[in-house]
C-alpha positions in Angstrom: 139.0 -108.2 27.2 141.9 -110.6 26.7 139.5 -113.2 25.2 137.3 -113.3 28.3 133.6 -112.5 28.2 132.0 -110.8 31.1 129.3 -112.8 32.6 126.3 -110.6 33.5 124.5 -112.1 36.5 121.1 -110.5 37.3 119.4 -110.4 40.7 116.9 -113.0 39.4 119.8 -115.3 38.5 121.2 -114.9 42.0 117.8 -115.5 43.5 117.4 -118.7 41.5 120.9 -119.9 42.5 120.0 -119.3 46.2 116.7 -121.2 45.9 118.4 -124.1 44.1 121.0 -124.3 46.9 118.3 -124.4 49.5 116.4 -127.1 47.6 119.5 -129.1 47.0 120.3 -129.2 50.8 116.8 -130.6 51.7 116.2 -134.2 52.2 112.9 -136.1 52.0 111.2 -136.5 55.3 108.9 -139.2 56.3 105.3 -138.2 56.7 102.1 -140.1 57.4 100.3 -137.9 54.8 102.9 -138.0 52.1 106.2 -140.0 52.4 107.8 -138.0 49.6 106.9 -134.5 50.9 109.9 -132.2 51.0 110.9 -131.0 54.4 110.6 -127.3 55.2 111.6 -124.5 54.6 109.1 -122.9 52.5 110.1 -119.8 50.5 108.1 -116.5 50.3 109.6 -114.1 47.8 109.1 -110.5 49.0 110.1 -107.6 46.9 110.5 -104.6 49.2 110.7 -101.7 46.7 107.2 -101.6 45.5 107.2 -97.8 46.1 109.6 -97.1 43.3 108.0 -95.3 40.3 107.6 -97.3 37.2 107.4 -100.7 38.9 104.6 -102.9 37.5 104.1 -105.4 40.3 102.2 -107.9 38.1 104.8 -107.8 35.4 107.7 -108.4 37.9 106.0 -111.2 39.8 104.9 -112.8 36.5 108.5 -112.7 35.3 109.7 -114.3 38.5 107.0 -117.0 38.3 107.9 -117.7 34.7 111.6 -118.0 35.5 110.9 -120.4 38.4 108.3 -122.6 36.7 109.5 -126.1 36.1 112.5 -125.8 38.4 112.7 -128.2 41.3 112.8 -125.5 43.9 109.5 -124.0 42.7 107.5 -126.4 44.9 109.0 -124.6 47.9 107.7 -121.2 46.9 104.5 -120.3 48.8 104.1 -116.8 47.5 105.6 -114.0 45.4 104.8 -110.5 46.7 106.0 -107.0 46.0 105.2 -104.4 48.6 105.9 -100.8 49.7 108.0 -101.2 52.8 108.1 -97.4 53.4 104.6 -97.8 54.9 105.2 -100.7 57.2 103.4 -100.3 60.5 101.6 -97.1 59.4 97.8 -96.5 59.2 97.8 -96.9 55.4 100.2 -99.9 55.4 100.5 -101.9 52.1 97.8 -104.7 52.2 100.5 -107.2 51.2 101.9 -107.1 54.8 98.7 -108.8 56.0 99.1 -111.6 53.4 102.7 -112.1 54.8 101.5 -112.1 58.4 98.7 -114.7 57.6 101.1 -117.0 55.8 103.7 -116.9 58.6 101.3 -117.7 61.4 
């Protein structure tokens, strides 16, 4: 209205802006193994609503990977996981929690 267009910003757009901000604030750290290796942090993308009906986990993670491919911050991403957080700590906990635990330790 009044000649202004509304800008639609998706969650994925916001996620990419956040990751770009993190990447932009990093500096190169000296390392005996690789002098140009980026300093931490590493990013693990975790979608926590895998329990919602109609969510195709592979489609969503594939779309996120495609959007991040070729971007400078992509080298910081160590994983892209969708899980059912309603089962955290329960007997039949989502197997993705173990992947997260392993990568954190």
